[in-house]
C-alpha positions, 0 to 999 in steps of 0.5 A: 079196853084193858090195854093188855094182851089176851094171853096176859089176861088169861095167864093172870086169871089162871094163876093161883092166889098169892099167900098174901091174898089168902091171908088177907081173906082170912083176916078180913072177916075177923077184922070186920067182926071186931069192928062191928063189936066196937060199933065201928069205933075201933081204928087200925091200932085198936083192931091190931091190938084186938087181933093180937089178943086173939093170937093173930100176929099181924102188922098194923100196916096190914090192918090199915091196908085191909081196912082201906080195902074194906072201906072201914075206918074208926071214929075220929074224935076231937 
């Protein structure tokens, strides 16, 4: 089904989470909070700015990737 050997599957399952994944898990709740406070209006640029105002150094591409993973998007006007 998975098209990989059992040893590969279990090796991956035992491996600890990467530094990127750990940071993503810290950022996601904060991003969701900011998105909810804006009533879903904020997109990646504004969420990035809001995070930086809170003292979190984050790149916009990271925010875009996490928003896509969370299924969130800002309001599109025009």
